[in-house]
BALOBA-1460 file (C-alpha; in Angstrom, 3 decimals):
// residues 231
<rec num="1" residu="x" x="0.032" y="0.018" z="0.011"/>
<rec num="2" residu="x" x="2.921" y="2.335" z="0.654"/>
<rec num="3" residu="x" x="3.981" y="2.096" z="-2.993"/>
<rec num="4" residu="x" x="0.559" y="3.136" z="-4.173"/>
<rec num="5" residu="x" x="0.337" y="5.859" z="-1.507"/>
<rec num="6" residu="x" x="3.495" y="7.445" z="-2.900"/>
<rec num="7" residu="x" x="1.989" y="7.300" z="-6.421"/>
<rec num="8" residu="x" x="-1.293" y="8.872" z="-5.347"/>
<rec num="9" residu="x" x="0.489" y="11.489" z="-3.291"/>
<rec num="10" residu="x" x="2.139" y="12.738" z="-6.532"/>
<rec num="11" residu="x" x="-1.251" y="13.409" z="-7.930"/>
<rec num="12" residu="x" x="-1.862" y="15.980" z="-5.244"/>
<rec num="13" residu="x" x="-0.140" y="19.332" z="-5.638"/>
<rec num="14" residu="x" x="1.045" y="19.747" z="-2.060"/>
<rec num="15" residu="x" x="2.231" y="23.309" z="-2.937"/>
<rec num="16" residu="x" x="-1.345" y="24.275" z="-3.857"/>
<rec num="17" residu="x" x="-2.634" y="22.574" z="-0.748"/>
<rec num="18" residu="x" x="-0.329" y="24.540" z="1.532"/>
<rec num="19" residu="x" x="-1.229" y="27.755" z="-0.316"/>
<rec num="20" residu="x" x="-4.831" y="26.984" z="0.371"/>
<rec num="21" residu="x" x="-3.977" y="26.248" z="3.994"/>
<rec num="22" residu="x" x="-2.296" y="29.708" z="4.270"/>
<rec num="23" residu="x" x="-5.321" y="31.456" z="2.716"/>
<rec num="24" residu="x" x="-7.773" y="29.577" z="4.932"/>
<rec num="25" residu="x" x="-5.769" y="30.473" z="8.086"/>
<rec num="26" residu="x" x="-5.672" y="34.153" z="7.143"/>
<rec num="27" residu="x" x="-9.437" y="34.084" z="6.645"/>
<rec num="28" residu="x" x="-9.964" y="32.277" z="9.994"/>
<rec num="29" residu="x" x="-7.708" y="34.695" z="11.758"/>
<rec num="30" residu="x" x="-9.469" y="37.836" z="10.491"/>
<rec num="31" residu="x" x="-12.873" y="36.395" z="11.088"/>
<rec num="32" residu="x" x="-12.154" y="34.981" z="14.560"/>
<rec num="33" residu="x" x="-10.486" y="38.190" z="15.785"/>
<rec num="34" residu="x" x="-13.364" y="40.340" z="14.425"/>
<rec num="35" residu="x" x="-16.044" y="38.184" z="15.937"/>
<rec num="36" residu="x" x="-14.043" y="37.834" z="19.216"/>
<rec num="37" residu="x" x="-14.170" y="41.604" z="19.506"/>
<rec num="38" residu="x" x="-17.817" y="41.937" z="18.573"/>
<rec num="39" residu="x" x="-19.478" y="39.044" z="20.330"/>
<rec num="40" residu="x" x="-19.983" y="39.416" z="24.108"/>
<rec num="41" residu="x" x="-18.203" y="36.958" z="26.393"/>
<rec num="42" residu="x" x="-21.515" y="35.730" z="27.792"/>
<rec num="43" residu="x" x="-24.766" y="35.404" z="26.012"/>
<rec num="44" residu="x" x="-28.107" y="34.994" z="27.733"/>
<rec num="45" residu="x" x="-30.425" y="32.323" z="26.175"/>
<rec num="46" residu="x" x="-33.311" y="32.927" z="28.553"/>
<rec num="47" residu="x" x="-33.820" y="34.266" z="32.019"/>
<rec num="48" residu="x" x="-31.303" y="32.761" z="34.334"/>
<rec num="49" residu="x" x="-29.562" y="30.760" z="31.564"/>
<rec num="50" residu="x" x="-26.481" y="31.862" z="29.762"/>
<rec num="51" residu="x" x="-23.344" y="30.434" z="28.236"/>
<rec num="52" residu="x" x="-19.831" y="31.683" z="27.616"/>
<rec num="53" residu="x" x="-18.381" y="32.049" z="24.139"/>
<rec num="54" residu="x" x="-14.535" y="32.089" z="23.771"/>
<rec num="55" residu="x" x="-12.534" y="33.148" z="20.798"/>
<rec num="56" residu="x" x="-10.873" y="29.683" z="20.894"/>
<rec num="57" residu="x" x="-14.162" y="27.955" z="20.514"/>
<rec num="58" residu="x" x="-14.970" y="30.166" z="17.443"/>
<rec num="59" residu="x" x="-11.637" y="29.313" z="15.885"/>
<rec num="60" residu="x" x="-12.170" y="25.644" z="16.493"/>
<rec num="61" residu="x" x="-15.633" y="25.746" z="14.901"/>
<rec num="62" residu="x" x="-14.340" y="27.616" z="11.833"/>
<rec num="63" residu="x" x="-11.410" y="25.303" z="11.392"/>
<rec num="64" residu="x" x="-13.634" y="22.186" z="11.586"/>
<rec num="65" residu="x" x="-16.226" y="23.649" z="9.203"/>
<rec num="66" residu="x" x="-13.613" y="24.476" z="6.573"/>
<rec num="67" residu="x" x="-11.787" y="21.092" z="6.665"/>
<rec num="68" residu="x" x="-14.908" y="18.995" z="6.726"/>
<rec num="69" residu="x" x="-15.645" y="20.267" z="3.212"/>
<rec num="70" residu="x" x="-11.974" y="20.290" z="2.280"/>
<rec num="71" residu="x" x="-11.655" y="16.608" z="3.080"/>
<rec num="72" residu="x" x="-14.756" y="15.813" z="0.934"/>
<rec num="73" residu="x" x="-13.255" y="17.738" z="-1.992"/>
<rec num="74" residu="x" x="-10.017" y="15.760" z="-1.779"/>
<rec num="75" residu="x" x="-11.832" y="12.465" z="-1.484"/>
<rec num="76" residu="x" x="-14.017" y="13.379" z="-4.371"/>
<rec num="77" residu="x" x="-11.036" y="14.356" z="-6.475"/>
<rec num="78" residu="x" x="-8.933" y="11.246" z="-5.759"/>
<rec num="79" residu="x" x="-11.582" y="8.575" z="-5.457"/>
<rec num="80" residu="x" x="-15.163" y="9.431" z="-6.502"/>
<rec num="81" residu="x" x="-14.169" y="11.200" z="-9.734"/>
<rec num="82" residu="x" x="-12.313" y="8.053" z="-10.817"/>
<rec num="83" residu="x" x="-15.523" y="5.978" z="-10.573"/>
<rec num="84" residu="x" x="-17.653" y="8.763" z="-12.033"/>
<rec num="85" residu="x" x="-15.458" y="8.973" z="-15.094"/>
<rec num="86" residu="x" x="-15.030" y="5.214" z="-15.280"/>
<rec num="87" residu="x" x="-11.175" y="5.637" z="-15.107"/>
<rec num="88" residu="x" x="-11.332" y="3.442" z="-12.047"/>
<rec num="89" residu="x" x="-11.915" y="0.476" z="-14.337"/>
<rec num="90" residu="x" x="-8.186" y="0.078" z="-14.853"/>
<rec num="91" residu="x" x="-7.823" y="-0.481" z="-11.063"/>
<rec num="92" residu="x" x="-9.289" y="-3.848" z="-11.619"/>
<rec num="93" residu="x" x="-6.475" y="-4.836" z="-13.876"/>
<rec num="94" residu="x" x="-3.833" y="-4.183" z="-11.260"/>
<rec num="95" residu="x" x="-2.242" y="-7.167" z="-9.457"/>
<rec num="96" residu="x" x="-3.649" y="-5.904" z="-6.158"/>
<rec num="97" residu="x" x="-7.092" y="-5.586" z="-4.695"/>
<rec num="98" residu="x" x="-8.863" y="-2.333" z="-5.598"/>
<rec num="99" residu="x" x="-9.703" y="-1.726" z="-1.942"/>
<rec num="100" residu="x" x="-5.895" y="-1.426" z="-1.171"/>
<rec num="101" residu="x" x="-5.593" y="1.286" z="-3.839"/>
<rec num="102" residu="x" x="-8.616" y="3.109" z="-2.361"/>
<rec num="103" residu="x" x="-7.259" y="2.647" z="1.144"/>
<rec num="104" residu="x" x="-4.013" y="4.330" z="0.057"/>
<rec num="105" residu="x" x="-5.960" y="7.284" z="-1.235"/>
<rec num="106" residu="x" x="-8.065" y="7.527" z="1.945"/>
<rec num="107" residu="x" x="-4.987" y="7.338" z="4.198"/>
<rec num="108" residu="x" x="-3.341" y="10.163" z="2.202"/>
<rec num="109" residu="x" x="-6.392" y="12.406" z="2.488"/>
<rec num="110" residu="x" x="-6.974" y="11.721" z="6.222"/>
<rec num="111" residu="x" x="-3.287" y="12.321" z="6.931"/>
<rec num="112" residu="x" x="-3.309" y="15.628" z="5.114"/>
<rec num="113" residu="x" x="-6.542" y="16.920" z="6.665"/>
<rec num="114" residu="x" x="-5.520" y="15.826" z="10.196"/>
<rec num="115" residu="x" x="-2.146" y="17.531" z="9.788"/>
<rec num="116" residu="x" x="-3.787" y="20.733" z="8.464"/>
<rec num="117" residu="x" x="-6.249" y="20.895" z="11.259"/>
<rec num="118" residu="x" x="-3.572" y="20.563" z="14.000"/>
<rec num="119" residu="x" x="-1.390" y="23.080" z="12.204"/>
<rec num="120" residu="x" x="-4.294" y="25.503" z="11.967"/>
<rec num="121" residu="x" x="-5.258" y="25.008" z="15.595"/>
<rec num="122" residu="x" x="-1.756" y="25.695" z="16.757"/>
<rec num="123" residu="x" x="-1.322" y="28.782" z="14.598"/>
<rec num="124" residu="x" x="-4.691" y="30.288" z="15.432"/>
<rec num="125" residu="x" x="-4.506" y="29.711" z="19.131"/>
<rec num="126" residu="x" x="-0.974" y="31.329" z="19.281"/>
<rec num="127" residu="x" x="-2.308" y="34.318" z="17.314"/>
<rec num="128" residu="x" x="-5.365" y="34.640" z="19.588"/>
<rec num="129" residu="x" x="-3.235" y="34.317" z="22.663"/>
<rec num="130" residu="x" x="-1.050" y="37.224" z="21.551"/>
<rec num="131" residu="x" x="-3.924" y="39.336" z="20.233"/>
<rec num="132" residu="x" x="-5.876" y="38.920" z="23.488"/>
<rec num="133" residu="x" x="-3.135" y="41.037" z="25.168"/>
<rec num="134" residu="x" x="-3.676" y="43.816" z="22.748"/>
<rec num="135" residu="x" x="-7.465" y="43.556" z="22.833"/>
<rec num="136" residu="x" x="-8.679" y="42.530" z="26.278"/>
<rec num="137" residu="x" x="-12.207" y="42.401" z="24.956"/>
<rec num="138" residu="x" x="-11.301" y="39.094" z="23.265"/>
<rec num="139" residu="x" x="-12.247" y="36.264" z="25.551"/>
<rec num="140" residu="x" x="-9.464" y="33.743" z="24.957"/>
<rec num="141" residu="x" x="-9.188" y="30.626" z="27.096"/>
<rec num="142" residu="x" x="-7.114" y="27.506" z="26.750"/>
<rec num="143" residu="x" x="-6.208" y="24.681" z="29.076"/>
<rec num="144" residu="x" x="-5.342" y="20.996" z="29.138"/>
<rec num="145" residu="x" x="-9.022" y="19.981" z="29.176"/>
<rec num="146" residu="x" x="-9.697" y="22.039" z="26.038"/>
<rec num="147" residu="x" x="-6.643" y="20.514" z="24.416"/>
<rec num="148" residu="x" x="-7.928" y="16.992" z="24.987"/>
<rec num="149" residu="x" x="-11.345" y="17.962" z="23.639"/>
<rec num="150" residu="x" x="-9.732" y="19.548" z="20.600"/>
<rec num="151" residu="x" x="-7.835" y="16.329" z="19.896"/>
<rec num="152" residu="x" x="-10.923" y="14.150" z="20.236"/>
<rec num="153" residu="x" x="-13.125" y="16.423" z="18.103"/>
<rec num="154" residu="x" x="-10.443" y="16.690" z="15.459"/>
<rec num="155" residu="x" x="-10.123" y="12.833" z="15.111"/>
<rec num="156" residu="x" x="-13.882" y="12.499" z="15.162"/>
<rec num="157" residu="x" x="-14.488" y="15.172" z="12.455"/>
<rec num="158" residu="x" x="-11.795" y="13.639" z="10.238"/>
<rec num="159" residu="x" x="-13.283" y="10.141" z="10.530"/>
<rec num="160" residu="x" x="-16.715" y="11.629" z="10.001"/>
<rec num="161" residu="x" x="-15.451" y="12.846" z="6.694"/>
<rec num="162" residu="x" x="-15.880" y="9.239" z="5.386"/>
<rec num="163" residu="x" x="-19.674" y="9.710" z="5.447"/>
<rec num="164" residu="x" x="-19.675" y="11.960" z="2.363"/>
<rec num="165" residu="x" x="-17.428" y="9.454" z="0.628"/>
<rec num="166" residu="x" x="-20.062" y="6.741" z="1.183"/>
<rec num="167" residu="x" x="-22.803" y="8.759" z="-0.387"/>
<rec num="168" residu="x" x="-20.584" y="9.927" z="-3.171"/>
<rec num="169" residu="x" x="-19.545" y="6.341" z="-4.008"/>
<rec num="170" residu="x" x="-23.124" y="5.215" z="-3.709"/>
<rec num="171" residu="x" x="-24.072" y="7.666" z="-6.415"/>
<rec num="172" residu="x" x="-20.670" y="7.913" z="-8.106"/>
<rec num="173" residu="x" x="-21.014" y="11.605" z="-7.984"/>
<rec num="174" residu="x" x="-18.517" y="14.342" z="-7.010"/>
<rec num="175" residu="x" x="-21.320" y="16.783" z="-6.496"/>
<rec num="176" residu="x" x="-23.157" y="14.491" z="-4.083"/>
<rec num="177" residu="x" x="-19.942" y="13.975" z="-2.116"/>
<rec num="178" residu="x" x="-19.302" y="17.738" z="-1.605"/>
<rec num="179" residu="x" x="-23.016" y="18.576" z="-1.097"/>
<rec num="180" residu="x" x="-23.395" y="15.929" z="1.668"/>
<rec num="181" residu="x" x="-20.222" y="17.347" z="3.388"/>
<rec num="182" residu="x" x="-21.634" y="20.879" z="3.280"/>
<rec num="183" residu="x" x="-24.929" y="19.562" z="4.743"/>
<rec num="184" residu="x" x="-23.149" y="17.670" z="7.547"/>
<rec num="185" residu="x" x="-20.917" y="20.649" z="8.224"/>
<rec num="186" residu="x" x="-23.948" y="22.945" z="8.637"/>
<rec num="187" residu="x" x="-25.509" y="20.489" z="11.116"/>
<rec num="188" residu="x" x="-22.575" y="19.652" z="13.338"/>
<rec num="189" residu="x" x="-21.323" y="23.245" z="13.583"/>
<rec num="190" residu="x" x="-24.737" y="24.828" z="14.122"/>
<rec num="191" residu="x" x="-25.008" y="26.951" z="17.230"/>
<rec num="192" residu="x" x="-28.490" y="25.544" z="17.732"/>
<rec num="193" residu="x" x="-26.815" y="22.809" z="19.745"/>
<rec num="194" residu="x" x="-24.870" y="25.275" z="21.828"/>
<rec num="195" residu="x" x="-21.559" y="27.139" z="21.410"/>
<rec num="196" residu="x" x="-19.311" y="25.319" z="18.932"/>
<rec num="197" residu="x" x="-22.142" y="23.018" z="17.716"/>
<rec num="198" residu="x" x="-22.479" y="19.278" z="18.186"/>
<rec num="199" residu="x" x="-18.924" y="18.680" z="17.049"/>
<rec num="200" residu="x" x="-17.466" y="20.659" z="19.982"/>
<rec num="201" residu="x" x="-18.738" y="17.941" z="22.357"/>
<rec num="202" residu="x" x="-16.234" y="15.076" z="22.812"/>
<rec num="203" residu="x" x="-18.909" y="12.348" z="23.130"/>
<rec num="204" residu="x" x="-20.737" y="13.553" z="20.047"/>
<rec num="205" residu="x" x="-17.399" y="13.745" z="18.094"/>
<rec num="206" residu="x" x="-16.594" y="10.138" z="19.091"/>
<rec num="207" residu="x" x="-20.085" y="9.007" z="17.964"/>
<rec num="208" residu="x" x="-19.788" y="10.844" z="14.668"/>
<rec num="209" residu="x" x="-16.309" y="9.367" z="14.179"/>
<rec num="210" residu="x" x="-17.698" y="5.821" z="14.717"/>
<rec num="211" residu="x" x="-20.419" y="6.585" z="12.162"/>
<rec num="212" residu="x" x="-17.730" y="7.599" z="9.728"/>
<rec num="213" residu="x" x="-15.797" y="4.371" z="10.304"/>
<rec num="214" residu="x" x="-18.964" y="2.368" z="9.687"/>
<rec num="215" residu="x" x="-19.601" y="4.374" z="6.453"/>
<rec num="216" residu="x" x="-15.944" y="3.812" z="5.432"/>
<rec num="217" residu="x" x="-16.253" y="0.067" z="6.079"/>
<rec num="218" residu="x" x="-19.478" y="-0.047" z="4.050"/>
<rec num="219" residu="x" x="-17.746" y="1.798" z="1.167"/>
<rec num="220" residu="x" x="-14.830" y="-0.662" z="1.127"/>
<rec num="221" residu="x" x="-17.207" y="-3.644" z="1.229"/>
<rec num="222" residu="x" x="-19.007" y="-2.265" z="-1.685"/>
<rec num="223" residu="x" x="-15.775" y="-1.768" z="-3.653"/>
<rec num="224" residu="x" x="-14.612" y="-5.296" z="-2.631"/>
<rec num="225" residu="x" x="-17.808" y="-6.749" z="-4.073"/>
<rec num="226" residu="x" x="-17.347" y="-4.958" z="-7.329"/>
<rec num="227" residu="x" x="-13.740" y="-6.189" z="-7.396"/>
<rec num="228" residu="x" x="-14.867" y="-9.748" z="-6.838"/>
<rec num="229" residu="x" x="-17.428" y="-9.549" z="-9.625"/>
<rec num="230" residu="x" x="-14.847" y="-8.203" z="-12.037"/>
<rec num="231" residu="x" x="-12.613" y="-11.350" z="-11.602"/>
């Protein structure tokens, strides 16, 4: 699988990916700082009930929202488009199982997205920490508990990204893959479930990650059946 992973990695322009990462972080920084200065530290939902909103929470939500869709785009580009355009047919002529080739592609995408999320989290939190000294109105908080939650929610969100792949492969459609990811992103980051959305909750992130693994397993099983029929 390593050999195929190296081949697939060459298909991705890492330079353009890092340029995109830079642009995304500039956007996140400007938006989070602006919102951090405008949004009050505490918001009252109803009489006697309120919750705190930190700039760090805003940053985490923005990062997750962007990379949920980013992951779907990469999976659609490397995997779904191959089946949509029928160029994946040549996979079945290789001396290895097709699922190994797909697995190599998935591992590459998950590795890139996970790395980009952690890089973005580090950069954005350092920036917010420094900016909070200049603008005391920015409610920045970070501790070990938040770090653990961030790691859990990151892993959960990345694995959850396999759900759009399932629907994309089911319909062999790039548009469906990206559309489903946007739909999921809107749901899991919606403030209707509280600050940071559903994905900011560790237990919910674990559950969504498990759903992603199940969707991924179902996708590979489907590919394996097609591989068997082709032989």
